[in-house]
Structure formats: C-alpha cells, structure tokens
C-alpha positions as CSV (number, residue, x, y, z in Angstrom):
1,M,31.9,1.0,-2.3
2,P,30.6,-2.4,-4.0
3,A,27.3,-2.5,-5.3
4,F,24.5,-4.4,-3.0
5,L,23.2,-6.3,-6.3
6,E,25.7,-6.7,-9.0
7,L,24.3,-8.6,-12.6
8,T,27.2,-9.4,-14.9
9,G,26.2,-11.1,-18.2
10,V,23.3,-12.5,-17.0
11,S,21.3,-15.0,-19.7
12,K,18.7,-17.8,-18.9
13,Y,18.0,-20.0,-21.8
14,Y,15.3,-22.6,-21.9
15,P,15.1,-25.8,-23.9
16,S,12.5,-25.4,-26.8
17,A,11.0,-28.7,-28.9
18,G,13.1,-29.2,-32.3
19,G,14.3,-25.2,-32.1
20,P,16.9,-23.0,-30.8
21,P,16.6,-22.4,-27.4
22,V,14.5,-19.9,-26.2
23,R,16.2,-16.4,-24.5
24,A,14.4,-15.6,-21.6
25,L,17.4,-13.1,-20.4
26,D,20.1,-12.0,-22.8
27,G,23.6,-10.4,-21.4
28,V,21.6,-8.4,-18.6
29,N,24.3,-6.3,-16.9
30,L,22.5,-4.3,-13.8
31,S,24.5,-2.9,-10.5
32,A,22.4,-1.4,-8.1
33,P,23.4,0.3,-4.4
34,R,21.7,-0.7,-1.2
35,G,18.5,1.0,-0.8
36,E,17.3,1.5,-4.1
37,W,13.7,0.6,-5.4
38,I,14.0,-0.3,-8.9
39,A,11.1,-0.9,-11.1
40,I,11.6,-3.6,-13.8
41,M,9.0,-3.0,-16.8
42,G,8.5,-4.0,-20.5
43,P,6.0,-6.0,-22.1
44,S,4.5,-9.6,-21.7
45,G,7.2,-12.2,-22.1
46,S,10.3,-9.6,-21.9
47,G,11.8,-11.6,-18.8
48,K,10.9,-9.6,-16.0
49,T,9.5,-12.3,-13.9
50,T,12.5,-14.6,-14.7
51,L,14.7,-11.9,-14.1
52,L,13.0,-11.4,-10.7
53,N,13.2,-15.5,-10.1
54,I,16.6,-15.4,-10.8
55,L,17.4,-12.2,-8.5
56,G,15.3,-14.2,-5.8
57,C,17.8,-17.4,-6.1
58,L,13.9,-19.5,-7.5
59,D,15.6,-20.5,-10.7
60,Q,19.2,-20.1,-11.9
61,A,20.9,-17.9,-14.6
62,T,21.9,-20.3,-17.7
63,S,25.5,-17.8,-17.8
64,G,26.5,-14.9,-16.0
65,T,26.9,-13.9,-12.2
66,V,24.8,-12.4,-9.5
67,T,25.8,-10.8,-6.7
68,I,23.7,-9.9,-3.9
69,D,25.2,-8.4,-0.7
70,G,28.4,-9.7,-1.8
71,S,27.5,-13.2,-1.9
72,E,27.6,-14.5,-5.9
73,T,24.5,-16.9,-5.2
74,G,25.3,-19.3,-8.2
75,R,28.5,-20.5,-5.8
76,L,26.2,-22.0,-3.5
77,N,25.0,-25.1,-2.7
78,R,21.4,-25.8,-2.1
79,S,21.1,-25.6,1.6
80,A,23.4,-22.3,1.3
81,L,21.2,-21.4,-0.7
82,A,17.6,-22.3,0.8
83,R,19.5,-20.1,3.7
84,F,20.5,-17.0,2.1
85,R,17.1,-16.8,0.4
86,A,14.8,-17.4,3.5
87,E,17.6,-14.6,5.4
88,T,18.1,-11.9,3.0
89,I,14.9,-11.6,0.2
90,G,11.3,-11.3,0.5
91,F,8.8,-12.1,-2.0
92,V,5.4,-10.4,-2.7
93,F,3.3,-12.3,-5.6
94,Q,0.6,-10.7,-8.0
95,Q,-1.3,-14.1,-6.6
96,F,-0.7,-13.7,-3.1
97,H,0.3,-17.4,-2.7
98,L,-0.9,-17.8,0.5
99,L,-2.0,-21.1,1.6
100,P,-6.1,-21.6,2.1
101,H,-6.1,-23.7,4.6
102,L,-4.0,-21.2,6.9
103,S,-5.1,-18.0,8.9
104,A,-3.2,-15.0,7.8
105,L,-1.1,-15.1,11.3
106,E,-0.2,-18.7,10.6
107,N,0.7,-17.8,6.7
108,V,3.2,-15.0,8.0
109,M,4.6,-17.7,11.0
110,L,5.4,-20.1,7.9
111,A,7.9,-17.8,6.5
112,Q,9.3,-17.7,9.9
113,Y,9.1,-21.5,9.9
114,F,11.7,-21.4,7.2
115,H,13.8,-19.2,8.3
116,S,14.6,-20.2,11.9
117,M,12.0,-20.7,14.6
118,T,8.4,-19.1,14.6
119,D,7.4,-16.1,16.7
120,E,3.7,-15.3,17.2
121,N,4.5,-11.8,19.0
122,E,6.6,-10.9,16.3
123,A,4.3,-12.4,13.2
124,R,1.3,-10.3,14.9
125,R,3.4,-7.0,15.3
126,T,4.4,-7.3,11.5
127,L,0.7,-8.1,10.9
128,D,0.0,-4.6,12.7
129,H,2.5,-3.0,10.7
130,V,0.4,-3.6,7.4
131,G,-3.1,-2.7,9.3
132,L,-4.4,-6.4,9.6
133,A,-4.2,-7.5,13.6
134,D,-8.2,-7.5,13.3
135,R,-7.6,-10.2,10.9
136,A,-5.2,-12.3,12.1
137,H,-7.1,-15.1,12.5
138,H,-9.3,-14.9,9.3
139,L,-8.8,-17.1,6.8
140,P,-7.4,-16.1,2.9
141,S,-10.9,-17.0,1.7
142,Q,-12.5,-14.4,4.2
143,L,-9.8,-11.6,3.4
144,S,-10.1,-9.0,0.1
145,G,-7.7,-8.9,-2.4
146,G,-6.1,-6.4,-0.8
147,E,-6.0,-7.7,2.5
148,Q,-4.7,-10.7,1.1
149,Q,-1.7,-8.9,-0.6
150,R,-1.0,-7.2,3.0
151,V,-0.9,-10.4,4.6
152,S,1.5,-11.3,1.7
153,I,3.6,-8.0,2.2
154,A,3.3,-9.0,6.2
155,R,5.1,-12.4,5.6
156,A,8.0,-10.6,2.8
157,L,8.6,-9.0,6.1
158,V,8.4,-10.8,8.9
159,N,12.2,-12.0,8.3
160,D,13.8,-8.7,8.3
161,P,15.0,-8.8,4.3
162,K,17.4,-6.8,3.0
163,I,15.8,-7.0,-0.4
164,I,12.0,-7.1,-1.6
165,L,11.2,-8.4,-4.2
166,A,7.9,-7.6,-5.9
167,D,5.9,-9.0,-8.6
168,E,3.1,-6.8,-9.7
169,P,2.1,-6.4,-6.4
170,T,-0.5,-3.9,-7.3
171,G,-2.0,-6.0,-10.8
172,N,-5.2,-7.9,-8.9
173,L,-6.6,-4.5,-6.6
174,D,-8.9,-1.7,-7.0
175,H,-7.5,2.0,-6.8
176,A,-8.3,2.1,-3.0
177,N,-6.2,-0.9,-2.4
178,K,-3.3,0.1,-4.9
179,D,-2.8,3.0,-3.2
180,I,-2.1,1.5,0.4
181,V,0.2,-1.1,-0.9
182,I,2.1,1.1,-3.0
183,G,2.6,3.3,0.8
184,L,3.5,0.5,2.4
185,L,6.4,-0.5,-0.2
186,S,7.1,3.4,0.2
187,G,7.4,3.0,3.9
188,L,9.9,0.3,3.6
189,H,12.0,2.2,1.0
190,K,12.1,5.1,3.2
191,Q,13.4,2.2,5.6
192,G,16.2,1.2,3.5
193,R,15.3,-1.6,1.7
194,T,16.5,-2.4,-1.5
195,I,13.2,-2.7,-3.8
196,L,12.9,-4.3,-7.3
197,M,9.3,-4.5,-8.6
198,V,8.6,-5.8,-11.8
199,T,5.0,-3.7,-13.2
200,H,2.8,-3.0,-16.4
201,D,1.9,0.1,-14.5
202,P,3.8,3.2,-15.6
203,Q,2.0,5.4,-12.4
204,V,3.2,2.6,-10.1
205,G,6.6,2.7,-11.8
206,E,6.5,6.5,-11.3
207,F,7.2,6.1,-7.2
208,A,10.2,3.7,-7.9
209,D,14.2,6.0,-7.8
210,R,14.7,4.2,-11.1
211,R,12.7,2.6,-14.2
212,I,14.4,-0.4,-16.0
213,R,12.9,-1.4,-19.7
214,L,13.3,-5.1,-20.6
215,D,12.1,-6.0,-23.9
216,H,13.2,-9.6,-25.5
217,G,15.1,-10.4,-22.4
218,R,17.3,-7.3,-22.6
219,I,17.8,-3.8,-20.9
220,V,16.4,-1.5,-23.6
221,A,16.5,1.8,-20.8
222,A,17.9,2.4,-17.9
C-alpha cells in the first residue's frame, strides 16, 4: 500500500548575499501512513518550519518530490495547488493568525470561503466541537490565548482536511490550555487524521506516534 505522505530527497536552499546558499533542508526522506501522528523536533533553525511549509504547499522544495494522498504537489499549477491545499490540509499556527476585525465565527467561515461556500451552521458546529459555541461572536482581542488557539483549530477543521499541520500549537499557552489543545489533537488523531506537529516540548512530543528530529536540515533520528 502506498504511503499517504512521501518526501524523497527534499532540499530547500535560500540565496544569501555574497555567500553560498543557506540549506534549510538537505535531502530529507520521510514516509508516513494515513492516520499517523508525527512530532517534528529539533533546535531552532534546524528546518522544522520550512519542512512544515513545504508539506503545506506554502513553499516549494528546491529539489526532491513531495507526494500527499497520491498527488505530487510539485507538479500542480498554482490554481490546482491552492485547491489541493484548501481541500486536503488544515493549518494550526503558534501565533494563531486570526483576523482581528472578524469574530471567531467569521474567522472559521473565512476558511470555508477559500474552500468553496460558507456554511454558518457548519462553522458553528465546529466551534462547538472545540468548546467555543458561546464565544462565536467575540473578536480575537476578547479571547484568551487558549481560546484563540481553539478558534484556529476550528478553522483548520471546518473543511474536513485529511492532514493537520501544527506549528508549535502549544507554544504560547499555559499548562491548562496546553492540555485542552493536546486533547483536541488527540481526538483528531483518533478520528484517523494524519498530524504533523512541530514542537520544542518533549512532553508534547510524547503524544505522537513517532518523533523525528531535524538538525541542520537533515533528519538525524526517526
């Protein structure tokens, strides 16, 4: 059975002024079955976020191939890539990236807008799933950090993605809210979603099925 996610020889170089290119990723090979939860760990500057951005089709590899659910993302044109990203991938960011002038409900519906059509009832159900039905009309500034992260998880879930990419999802949270977010991710894992999560926290990494470690753009432990 083919892997749900497959990276082969993936490298990412960035030009530098007057010097050799900076190697953010250097020949990464990674394979994962559908439904696996992988924690991506390593020191700052090791390439973790670059790897997540390439998996999320927010950036393109300099070389190598990325295949997700049978689609080689490097072969997709811009419009096909945008459609693939909207239909297949949900993003959870450390900094939440909620639009400040939109309510929690509107932030979730915005993800629907870029996917197909907005459905307020579905957006409300998704907010209810993360325990925020009563905060639907609050602006991000009226929500705690934990609540904002739960809104971002609802936004990631509303289009029923096959894969969740989470970049330090508990990095800005206190212990109580960290537990809530990990509980939500664990629930998504039990539903069969594939999760790739960047984290510096060894305790958070322990919730994953597998932990891989990056250093200087290479996987040094898997």
